[in-house]
N, C-alpha and C positions, 0 to 999 in steps of 0.2 A: 197253683192258683185255683184249685178246684175245691169247692166245699162239698160237704156231705160224705156219705160212706164210700168205701172202696168199691170199685166195680171190676168185674171180670171182663177186661176188654177183649179177651179171646172169644167171648160170647156176644159180640156186637150184633145188632139186628141186621137181618137181611133186607134187601131193598123192598121186598113185598111186605115185610113186617113193620116198617117204620111208621110211627104214629104221625097223624096230622100235626103240623107244627104251627106256632104263632110267634112272630117276631115283634118285639115291642121296641120301636124306635123312639128315643127320647131326645128332646132338644131344649136348649135354654139360650136366651138372648145373651147370657153372660159369656157364651163361647164364641162370640164374634169379636175379632180384634182389628185394630186400625193402626196405620202408620203414624210416625211422629209428625209428619206433615199435616195429616188430618186432625190429629190431636191439637196441634198448634192452631190450625184453622178454626176449630171449635172455640178455643179460648179467645183468639184474636177477633172473632166476630163480636165478642163483647168488649174486649180491651181496646182494640183499634177503632171500634165504632164510636167510642167516646170522643175521638178527634172531631167528629161532626158537631158535637154540642158542648163539650167541656169548656171550650174557650169562652163561649157566651155565658155559661153558668158561673164560671169562676170570675170573669170580669165584672159581671153584675154584682158580685159580692165584694171583690177587693180592688177593682179598678184595673188600670193598664199594666200593673205588675203581674197580672195573671200568668203570662207565658213563663216567667222565671220560676214561679212556684209549680206550674205544671211540669216544667223540666226537672225540678227537684223531686217531684213525686215519681216521675218515670225512672229516674236514677235509683231512687229508694225501692222501687218495685222489684228490682233485681235481687235485693237483699231479702225482701218478703218472699219472693219466689223460691229462694234457697231454703227457706223454712218449710215450704210445701214439698219441695223435692225430698228433704230429709224425712218428712212425715210419710211420704209415699213409699219410701224404702222400708218403713216399719209396718205400714198398714196398706196392703194391696187395695182393699176396699176401704179407702181412707176418707179424708175430709175432716171437717171440724168435729162431727159427732164422735167418730171412732177414736180420734186422737185425744179429745178432751175427756172422754169416758175412761180411756186407758190411764190418763194422768190424774184426774180429779173426781171420777165417779159419775154415775148416771144422771144425777140431778143437775149438776153444773153442765153436763153435756147436753141435756135437753134444753136448758136455758140458752146455751150458745147456739144450738141449732134453730131455736125460735128466732133469734136475732138474724141468723143467716137466711132464713126463709123470707124475712122481710126484704132482704137484699134481692133475692131471686124473684119474688113476686113483683117487685118494682122494676127489675131489669128489663123484662119484656115490654111492659107498657111504655117506659120512657124511650126505649129504642124504637118501638113501633110508631109512637106518636111523632118522634123526630123524623122518621122515614116519611111519614105522611106530610109533615111540614115541608120537607125538601121537595116533595112531588108537587104539592100545592103551590109552593113558591115558584117553581119553574112554570107552572100554568099561568101564574100571575104575570111573570115576565113576558110570556108569549102574548098575553092579552095586551100588554103595554105597547107592543110593536105593531099591532094591527093598524092598518091605514084608517085614518079618520081625523076629523077636525080636533076632537078632544080625546087624548089617549086614555084608555081605561086603566085605572089604578086599583089593583087588587092584591094587597099584601098585608103583613102583620100590623102595619101602622093604620091603614085605611079601613080594613075589615077584620079586626082581630077575632071576633066571635065566629064569623064564617070560616076563617082559616082553621080555627080549632075544631069546629064540627066536622069539616071535611077530613082533617088529620085524624080525628077519632075514628071515622068510618074506615079509612084506609088501615089504621092500626088494628081494628077488629078483624079485617080481612087477612092481614099478615099473621095474626095470632092463630086464626083458624087454619091457615095453610100449614104452619109449622107444627101445630097440634097434630095434624094428619101425618106429617113427615115423621114425627117421633113415635107415633103409633106403629109405623112401618118398621122403625128400628134405627139404632145409632149409625149403622153402616150407611143407610139411606141419607140421614141428616148430615153426616160428616162429609159425604160426597158433595152435597150442596154447599157446605161450609167451605170446602177446599176450592170449589169453582168460584165462589164469591171472593175469596181472598186473592185468587189469581187475577181477577178483574180489578180488584182494589189496588193491587200492586201496580198494574199498568196506569191506573188513574193517579196514584201517588207519585209515580215518577214524572208523569206529564205535568202535574200541578206544581211540584217542587221545582222542576227545571224552568218552567214558565215564570214562576215567582222570582227565581234567581235572575233570570233574564230581565224581568221588569225592574228589579232593583239596580241592575247594571245600567239600564237605560235611563233610570231616574234616580241619580245619586241623592237627591233631596229626600227620598224616602228611607234612606239607609240610616235611620236613627233607632237604636235599640230602645225598647220601652223602659220606663223607670222601674226600679226594683222595689220601690217603697209601696206597700199596700195602703189603700185608702178605703175605709169601711163605711157602709151606710148604716142607718139605724137598724135596718132589717138584718144585715149580715153581722152586726155586733151582738144581736140578741140581748141576753140579760147582762152583757158586759158593755152596754152602750156608753156608760159614763166612766169607764175605766180607760185611762190614757194608753193608747197603743199605736200611735202613728209610726213609731219605730220601736225597736227593742224586741226581746225574745218573745214576749206575749203576742205581739202583732205578727211575728213570723209564724208562730205555732197556729194562730187563728187562720192566717192566710193559707198555710199548708193544709189545714183541715178543710178549707173551702175548695181546695184543688184535688183532694184525695180521691174524688170520684173517678179521676183519670186512671186509677189503678184497679178498678173493678174487674172481676173475671178470674182472679187468681184461684178461687175455690173450685172453679170448673176444671182446672188442671188436676186437682186431686180426685175429682169425680170421674174423669175420663181415664185416669191411670189404670183402672180396672180393665179397660178394653184396649190398653196400649200393647202392641205386639212386642215380641222379644227382639233384642235384649232390652228389658224394661228400663233399667237405670240409664243406659246409654241413650235410648230414645227419649226418656223423660228429660234428660239434660239438654239434648238437642232441641226438643220442643220449647223448653224454657228459654234457651238462647235465641231461637228464632222469634219468639214472642217479644223478648226484650229489644232486639235490634229493630224489629218492625215497628213496634209501638213508639220507640224513641224517635225514629226518623219521621214517622207519620204524625203522631199526636203533638210532639214538641215543636217540630218545624211549622206545622199548620198554625199553631197558636201564635208563634212569633210573626209569621208572614201576615196573619190576619190583622194584628195590631199595627204593623208597619205599612200595609198596603191599603186596607179598606178604610175609607174616610171615617172619622170618629162618629159623626152624626148618623151614618148608615149602620155602624156596628153597635153603638150604644148611645141612647139618649140620656144625657146627664144634666141635672139641674141643681142649683144651690138656692135654698130658701133661707133668707136672713132672719134673725130674731124678730124683726118688724113685719115679716110676712112677705117681703119682696122676693119674687122668684126670678132667677137668672139662668138661662140656658147656656151651658158651656160645652166646650169640646170634651174636656176631661178635667180631673182634679189631681194635683200631685203635691207632695210635701216640698217646701223650700225653706231656706234660711231667711228669716225676717230681718229687718233693720236692727232689731235688738239682739241678733245672734241666736235666737231661739227658733225651734221648729214651728212652722205655720203651714196651713193648707192654702194653696193658691188655685184659683179657677182660671183655666185657659179659655179665652173667648174666641169664638169663630171670627175670622177676618177674611177680607177679600184675597184672592189669589195674588201671590207676589209680595204681600205685605207680611211683616213679622207678626207672630201671635201676640195678642194683648193679654197681660196677666194682671190679676188683682188678688189681693189678700182677702181670704174669706173670714168674715168676723166670727169671733168666738160665739158658740151657741147656734151657729147655722146648721141646717139640716141638708145633707147630701142625699139625693135619690137618683136611681138609675132605672130607666124603662127600656123596653125592647125597641131596638131599631129595626130596619128592614132585614138585616142579616144577623141579628143577635143569635138566633137559634139555627141558622144554616150558614156558618162562617165560610165553608168551602165554596158554597155558591157565591158568596160575596167576593171571595178571591177570584173566582172565574170571571166575574163581571168587572173587576177592577185591575186585572193584569194588562200589560201593554198589548195592543193589537186592535184590529178592526172589530166593530161591534158584532157583525155577523159571525165571525170566528169565535168570539167570546161566548156568544149564545150557544154555539155548538159545544164548546168546552163545558159550559154550565149544564147543558143537557146530559153530557156524559158523566159529569160529576154527580148530578142528581140521580141518574140511573144507578151508578155504583153506590152512592150513599144510601139509596133506597134498599139495595140488596144487602149491604153490610149491616145496616141498622136492623133490617129484617132478620139477618142471620144472628144478631144478638138475641132475638126472641128465641131462636132455636137453642142457643147456648143456655138461656135461662131455664128452658124446659129440660134440657139434658142435665144441668146441674141440680135443679130442685128435685127432679125424679131420682137422681142418685142419692141425695140426702134423705128423702123419704124412704128409699129402699133400705138404707142403713137402719132407720128406725124400725121398719117392719121386720128386718132380719133379726133384730135384737129383741123382738117380742113386744115392742112398745105399741106398734100398730097391729091390728088383727091380721092373721095370716092371709085372709081373703084379699087384702090390699096388694099382695104379690102375685095374685092369680094371673098367669100370662095370657095374653091375647091368643085366641084359638088359632088364628092364622099367622100372626107375626111374632108371637112369643114375647112381646113387650108387656111391661106392667101397666096396662092401659088404664086401670082405675086411678092410679096415682097421677098419670098424665092428664086424665080428664079433670081431676080435682085442681091441678095447678092451672090448667087453661081457664077454668071457670073463674078462679080468683083473679087471674090477670085480666080477663075481660071485664070483670066487675071494677077493677082498679082503673082501667081506661075510662070507663063511664063515670066513675066517681070523681076522677081528677079533672074531667072536662078538657083534657088535652093540654094542661098547663105543664110544660116541660120543666120550668124552673122549680115549681113546687114538687114535682116528682123527683127531680135531681137532688133537692135539699133533703127530702125524706129518705131517698135511696141511700144517701151517704151514711145513715145510721147503721144499717145492716152491714155495709162494706167494712167500716172501721171496727165494729165490735166483733165481727167474725174473725178479723185479723188478730185482734187482741186475745180472744179466747184461744185461738189456734197457737199463737206464739207462746202464750203463758203455759199452755199444756206441754209444748215441746221443751220449754225450759225445765219444767217440773220432771219430765221424763229423763232428762239428762242425769238427774240425781236419783230418780226412782228406778230406772231401767238401765243397768250398767252393761247390757249386752252389746256385742260388737255391731257397729253400724257401717254399712258399706258406703255411706255418704253422710257428712256432717256439715252444718253451716260453718264456714270458716271463722277464725278468730277465737281459737281455743288455747288456753294456757294449761299445760300439764305440769303438776308439781309432785315430786316424789318425797314423801315424808313418812318416817318410821316404817319403811318397807312397803308402803301403800302409795298408789298413784291417785292423785286428786285432780280431776278435770274441772277447770273453771271456764264455763261457756260464755266468754265475754261478748263474742259477736252476736249470738242470738239473744242474749240478755239486753244488749244495747238496742237491738231492733224492737224488742218488747217494750222498753221504756219509751222509745219514740212513739210507738203506736198508742200506748196507754195515755201519754200526755196529750196527744192529739185527740183521742177519743173523749177524754175528760173535758177538754176545751170545747169540743163540738157540742157536748151536752148543754153548755152554757150559751153558745152562739147560734146554734141551729134550732130555733124554736119549733119549727114544723117537724124537723126530723126527730127531735127529742119527744115531743108530745105523741106524734103518730107512731114513732118507732117503739117507744116504751109501751104504748097501748097495744100495738100488734103483738109485740114480743110476749107481753103478759098474757094476752088472750090465747095465743098459740101454745104457750107453755102450759096453761091450764087445760086446754083441750088435749094436749099430748099426755099429760099426767092422768087425765080421766080415761083416755084410750088405753093406757098401760094397765090401769087398775081393772078395767073391763076385760082386757085380753088375758090378764093373769087369772082372773076368776073363771073365764071360759075354759082355760086349759087345766083347771083344777089345781092351780098353784104349782109350786116346784120350779126347778130351774128350766129356763127356756133354751133349747138348742135349735139353732136355725137349720132348717132343711130346705134346700133349693126347690123352687117350683119348676116343673117341667111340663112341656106339652108332650102328650103321648099319642103315638100313631101305631096302630096295629097293621101288620102285613103278614100274608101267608108265605112270603118268600123273602129271603135276604139277598139283596143285590145292590149294586152301586147306585142305581136310581132311587131305590127305597130309602137309602140313607142320605141322599143328596151329596154324595162325594164329588169333589172337584177334580180328582186325578185318578188314573188307573193304578192298579197294583198297590193297594194300601198295605200298611202294617197292622196286624191284629194283636192287641195286647189283652190277655185275659186278666180279669180282676175279680177278687172275691171279698176283700176287706181291707182294713188299714195297712196290713202287711204288704199289700200289692202296690201301695202308693210310691215307695222308693223305686220300684221297678218302672212304673209309669214315668216318674220324674226323670230317671236315667235315660229312657228312650226319647222323651221330649227334648232333652238337652242335646241328644245325638242327631236328630233329624231336622230337616227344614220342612215345616208343614206347608210352606208355600209351593212346594213341588211334589210333596207326597203326603197323603192323608193317613191319619192314625185313628183306628177304630178301637174303642175300649169296650170289650165284651164281658159282661157279667152273666153268669148262668143262674137262672132261678130253678133250683133243683126240685123236681117233682117226685112223688113216690113212684117206685118201680111199677112198670106195666100200666101206667096211666094212659087211658085211651081218649082220643078226641081232645078238643080245646076246652079247658076248664075256665070258670070265671076268674079264678085267682091269677091266671097267667095273662089276662087281658089288661091288667093295670099294674102300675108301679106300687109296690108295698112300701111301708115306712122304712123297713130295713133296706130295701133297694134305694130309696131316696137318700138315706143316710150315706150309703156308699157313693152314690152319684154326686152328692154334694161335695164330698171330699175330692172326687175326681175333678169337678169344676174348679175347686179351690186351687188344686195343683196346676191346672191349665192356666188359670188367671195369673197366678204368681209368676209363672214362666212366660206367659204371653203367647201361647200357641194353642191352636184350635184342635179339639178332639171331637169324635163322633161316638157318643155312648149308645150302646145297644143292650137291651135285656133279652136274653134268650131262654125261655122256659124249656126244660129238657129233663129227661130221667137218665141221661148219660152225658155228663158234661164234656168228656174228652171227645166223644164223637161229635157233639154239637160244635165245639171249637173247630174241629177239623172240617166239618161241613160248612161252617161260616167262612173259613179261609178259602175253601173251594169255590163257594158261590160268589165271593167278592173278588176272586182271582188275586188273592193276596200273595205276595212273594216272601213274606216273613211272618212268623207267629212267635210271640214272646210269652213264656210261662214263668211264673215265679216258682222257686224250688219248693217241692212238696215237703210237708211236715211228716209224712207217713212212709214214704219210700225214698230210696236213694235216687240221685239225679239220673244215673244210667238207666235204672228201671223205669223211671218216669218217662224218659226219652223213648224207651222201647214201647211203652204203653201207647204213647201218642203216635208212634210209627204205625202200630196196628190200627189205631183209629183212623189215621190218614189213609191207610191202604183200603179200609172199608168204605170211606167216604168217596174215594175216587174209583171204586171198583167198576162202575158203569162207564167210566171214561177211558176204557182200554185204548191204548195207543195215543191218548191225548193228555197224559198225566202232566200237570203243570209243575214247574220247579218250585220248591218251597224250602226256606231256611227256618229251622226251629232253634230258638235260643231259650235256655233255662238259666235264669239269673237268681242268685241268692246273695246273702251278705258276704259269703266267703267263697263263692263258686260261680262260674259262668261257663256253660257248655253251649256249643253250636254244632248243628248237624244239618247236612243237606239231604233232603228227602228226594230220592231218585227212584 
């Protein structure tokens, strides 16, 4: 594992002759790994947070059928998640950009990532504003119970502008908080995400059980909502005059208006890089946890909201006849008319105890829906309408709002993590300038990219003026098109890349013909066709999303293309090879504290170049880095008899970075942490032995030498070890030395 010329180890330097040394400790945020629980928590902070607002957004578009379509989206999300799991097994640093580029080239990849960034830039604002609205809504309810002759009404119906301004201010504070958390690093932010999800789990169990108890006590509420979607002029978009009360077109449109419930899938691909070993097992576990959690929370909350919250509190619906007469109704649903044809009927509000009054809506009438008190905070509405005394329900609402505030705020964290990962892939590929990846001096994070994302999100909060429905409609553009590009790329890779996959989306037909095997990816192709048809319909029905989504995507795409041209010129053309960015710390002594090791008695693996990587990979598979640290030591060989510390040995060279980048890649693919060290020396064997001594290592691993036999290499290291511990007479620590090669492995105990 040693580079440079042969050295006469018999002439090792004496203690008095040893040169002043410099240790170069390097670190990268890429070498921090998290559990599948933390990975699931990061994704769920986005995916599960939609339970707080997707019901209102979807019902405003398609009516009381919204829960059925949200349920369908949550079931379909498991299939889409399988696509992401397969992509992660092929690309450790994955996501839309890497996958699409591998399948269809750089231009399409940059187009897809531009649409994805629209998703991420809006994820933070919509979640932060929703969190603010829950908090302000609770404040309004507390004002209403203050003693006085006239109760104070402060809600979305009475003071809509004030509610939005206060929500915006809270959203700005949340964004700034998680901007800081992401500067510190993913370990910090994932810890917060896990704590948020634990608290959300408690809230979810309480609200679901309480809703079930309410339905048991009030059987009259046990009526499942209609499954027929009813569209408004706004939710029909440019298809306003196309018949779609029932039928496949209406189903696809309604599905598209509920697809927002599936946001957050891309974040799973972005955190895959930091997922600890065993990666595939933990990835599948995280995916299953996400599915079960979001199914139980998002779907059930949507059904309970429609069944328990009074219609006028949840959604204000009105019908305007062709003559201009406006009638407020509880809701609208399709019915069979006297002529046997499908008609729309308005359900009128009636006194308690009397049956609902129904009237046929004349042809040409306009249906509109406006926000009710609980449109944008449905779980608060549930808390205030379940069975029980008002005081206890207020306590429940306060708890719901607190948890909602935290999980929606956590979605801001997810958006920062995901978008930072996407921009990292662009910078690693040479599209963005290398300075974009410069790590934070203290925390090692790519702070310039995080700052850029936070600025865009703050601008979006201000520009939207806190309108959740508008944000949600626009947000859906990035969600659906990122799924389309990802799935299309994975379908193409099934035919382009025939290499073995450790995981595949189920539903594959294998045909043997003329001695060749043909794989037909039926499952993943079906998923792609569903996504593509939904995306195409969304373009025609979501005017806000289409206009702003295409505008943002085109602008971001042009900016990215310009950045790529500038970066290409600055590096003088030619092929770009990504080199990892590292923080560098100089020390005059190598010890456990200087490296920041977590456990005593580490393993030292010497590395010199690409031939060293199989050895490192073998050791990483063997050990558990949760209980034992692994130090990767590369020697920067200096000319013989070099005195003092030179400028060249105080910084990492391009050659060193190339090797360390490969070390990081191996660690990421396996999911275990390593501690890289660059040690300038004019005697590599002695340097390795001294490092093992100073770190109190119990094992040193060397790759087989290309110049001497393994037995002689072992003898040379034994002499170096003896010289290194010469001053430790009577205190010689035990050390195991392993020499590993393609066809040989030797082990020796140094005593």
